N, C-alpha and C positions, 0 to 999 in steps of 0.2 A: 826778422823770421829766424828760425834755428830748427835743426834736425833733432829727431827724436826715433828710437825704435817704438814703433806702435801696434800692440798687439789686439786684433779684434777677433770677434767669434760670430759666425754667422748661423742663420735660424735653424741649422741641422747641428748645431754644437761644434762644428769644426773651427779651429782657431787658425789664424795666419799671423806673421810677424813680419813687416817691412819698415825699412827707414823712410819717415815721412817728414814733411816740411811743416812747420806748425808756426803761430803766432804767440804772443805773449799772453794775450786776452784769452787764450783756451786753457792755459792753466788755472789748477784750482786755486782759490782764494787762501792767502795766509799770510803770516807776518813779514816773510822774509823771502826775496826772491835772490837765488844763486846760479852765478856763471859756472856751470858744472865742468869740470876739468877730468877727473877720472870716476870710473866706477869700477867693479869687479864681477865676477861670474861666480855666483854661489848656488848652492843644492836648489834653495827655493827659487832662485832664476829660472832652473831650468823647469820647474814645475809651471812657473808662470808663463813661459814661454811655450812649452808643449803641449801637446794634444790635450783638450780638455780644459786646458787653462789653469788647472791646479787650484792654487790658493788666490787667485783671483775673483773680487767680487763685483766688480762693475768693468764694462767694455765701453768704448775704447778703453786701451790700458798702457801706461809705461811702465815696464819692470824696471828691475835695479833696484836692491834692497840697500844698497848703501852708496854714498859718494862724497868726493872730495873738491871743494872749490872756493871761489872768490864771492863774498858777498856784494851784491851789485844795489839793492835797494832794501831797506829794513824800517819798519815801523815800531821795532822794540829798541830801546836804547843800550840794550848790552851789544848789539851790532849794529857796525857802521859800513858803509860802502869801502871795501877793500881789504876787510878781515878775512882772512884764509879760516875755513871751518869744514868739519867733518861731520858725516851723519851715518848713524846705524840704527837699526830696528826702528819702533814704532808703526809698524805695519808699512813703512814705505816701500813701495814697489809690489805692495799686495793690495791693500785697501786704498793707499794714498799713490798717485803717480810718483815714480821713481827717478832713478841715476841713469838710465839710460836715454838722456836728453841733455842737450846743451844748455838747457836752462832749466830750474826747478823753483818752485814757491813751497815753503814748508813753515811749518810753527817753529818760531825761534826756540822752545821748550826744548825741541828735539835735537838742535845743534850742539855742538861741543866746539870750542877753540883750537885749532889745530896746535899741538903743542911744540915747544922749541926743539929743534933737532930733526923734525920733519917736513917733508915738504908734501904736496896733494899726491904727487904719484906715489911716495912711499908710502902714504897713510892709506892708499887703495891697494897696494902690494899687501899691506896687513889687512884690511878691510874688516867686514864682518867677521870671516874667519877668525883672522887673527885676532881682532878684539873679544872674540869669545874664548879662544886660547888663553888669551890673558886672565879673563876673569876666572877660567878653569884653575890656572895655575895659582892664582891669589887664593883661591877658595883652599886648595890643597895645603898652600902656605898656612893659612888660617888654622887650619886644623893638625898642622903638624905632619910633615913628610917623614916617613921612616927611612931608616938606613937601607942601601940595597938600590935597585934598579927600580926607576919609574918606568911604568908601562905606557905608551901612546897607542891606543888603536885607530886603525884608519890612518896610520902614521904619514902615509904621502897625499893625502888630501889636505884642503886648505887648512883647515882647523890643526889637523895633526901635524902638518909641517912647521908651523909655527910654533906649535906646543913643544916640538922636539927641540926646536932652535932655541927657546926662550929657556928650557930646563936645562939644556945642556949648557947655555950660557951661564947659568946660575950655578954651576957645578955637581949638578946631578947626572947620574949614570942614568941613560936612558935606552930603553928599550923599544924599538919600533915594530908594530906589528902591520903587516902588509900581505895582500894576497897576489902581489905582483913581483915576483923576484928581481925583474928588472929594475926596481925602482931602489933597490940595495945600496947602491952606490950614492945614489943623491941623497939618501936617508942618513948615510955616514957624513956624507958633505956638511948634513945640518947638524951633526954631533952627536948622531946616535952610535953607542958603542956595541949595542947588540940588535941583530935583525931577526924577528920572529915570524915565521910562516904563519898564516892564519891558520892552518889546518892544525898547528901545533896546539892552539887554543882550542879551537871547536871540536877537535877531533879526539882528543885525550879522553879517558875513562870519565864518565860524567857522573861526578858524585857531588853532594852537595860542598863540601870540603876537600881541598887537596893540600898540596904543601904549600907554606908562607912564602911564596916567592917575590911579590912584589912589595915596595914602600909606599906606592902611590899609584895612581892611575887617570890619566885623561882618556876617557873612552869616547870617541867620536863616531860609534857605529851603533850601539844600543842592541836591543833583541837578543839573540842567541849569545853572541859575543860577550855582551855585559853580562849575563847572566853565569857565563862561563868564570868569567873575571873575578867575578864578587869570591868565588870558593878559592881563589889562588893567593889574596891578598894576606898580608902580614896582620898579626892582632894588632887591632886599633888603626889601621891604616885606612884611607879614603880613596873613594873612586868619584872623580868629577866627570858627570855623564852630561854630554852636550848634543849627541847627534840621534837620528832617529832612522837612518839610512838602513839598518839591519830590522826595522820594525819598533812598533810602540809597545808591543807585549814584552812580558819579563818573565819567562820560564824560570824562575828561580824559587827558593824556599827561603824562610826566614833564618836559617840556621846560620850562614855567615855573619848575621846582624846580632844573634843572640849569642854565638858561643866564639866568636872572633872579634865581635865588636868593631865589625867594618862599618865605615859611614858612607853613605851613597847621597852625594850633594848634586842636586839639580842644576843647571847652569841655564838661564834664559838671557839672551842677550838681547831681548826686543824692547822691554820696558825698565831698564835699569835707571835707577835715579841718577840725577845729574852729578852727584857727588862721586858715585862709583864709575861712572862713564869716564870722568875727568881724570881720576886716580888710575885706571886702566890705561888710559892713551898716555898719561906721563910715564906711567911703568914701560910701556912699549916704547917710549922715546928713549930709555935708558937701558932696558934689558934686552932687548932685541937686536942683535948684531946687523948692521945693516948690509954687510957682505953677504952673510947667510940668506938676508931678506930678498936681496936681488938674485940669488941662485933659484929662487922659488918661481920669478915670475916669467910669465909666458904675455905676451903684448897683444891685444886685439883693438878690433875697432867695432862700431856699430853695425855695419854689415856683417860682421863674422858670427853675430850673436845668435842667430836662428840656428846654426850648426852647432855651436858650442852651449847652447840649451839642451839639445839632444846628447851630446856628448857626456855631460857631466852627470846626467842621469844615468847613462850607462857605466858608469866609473872610469871614464876614458881620459879624465882631466887631471894632471898632475901639478900639485902645487897651486900657485895663485896666478888666476887668470886677471889682468890689468887692462881695462877698457879706455881707450883714450877717445873720448866722445867726440873730440874735434878734429880726428885724423881723417 
């Protein structure tokens, strides 16, 4: 028997989440059974736990869109008992039961071996948010980061925090956008050299093009914020867009793309090919300083998750929340 956070929905559509004891035969059929050690709290997890269930396809449901742990059994020759593994994406925690459980059963194709230099706790301190941040940094590098500061929007959140730390560690000047002034010292501790109030981006004169300010951007917000940033990019600079917290709409014109050659790079962490996932995790183990990673972490347990699911939807979670599922 093992414990898991299980979300149910009643006949009136109301959801509830509670820690429940389960057995292995209740898990979905798949190639590999993993003894989960750590998971994280992401915006999607908040949607899955919260009222209405958000992204959940079927009930009962175990949320948790990522996890790291140790293989217990495997029907796939690529993995054997005792192997340390990490999983992000593939609709785990949405369509398939996820990481808020002491046991998980998943397809072998969804896993990646834990790279040297990372333990399972560190891997989930990175988590889906940090994995996405590294994909965004890699995309900017592939298109050429211009001189001058690189902007990170939503910098105090999970993606933004890790992107800030990685970019600073790689030697870039980083400008972190935040709507919470109290996070300024936290962002500076991650390596940000400039703190930009959200209002400075959203409330300036709204023209299709403004001054060429930013040499690149990791945008973890979307919506109006993304539209405003596009008009502030240097000629030929790129924006790696990873988030929808500000909305899925893009109230922009084609002018930044036509007259300034701005590149808009969409980053999807869900269904990345194995080679990309492995490359990103190996880069994380080398280019993300562990001392800065540790400064981002807030610990949590399974019983903390119902409240944390609500808090992250309200923008009240800073950095990375690491869930010790066995605590």
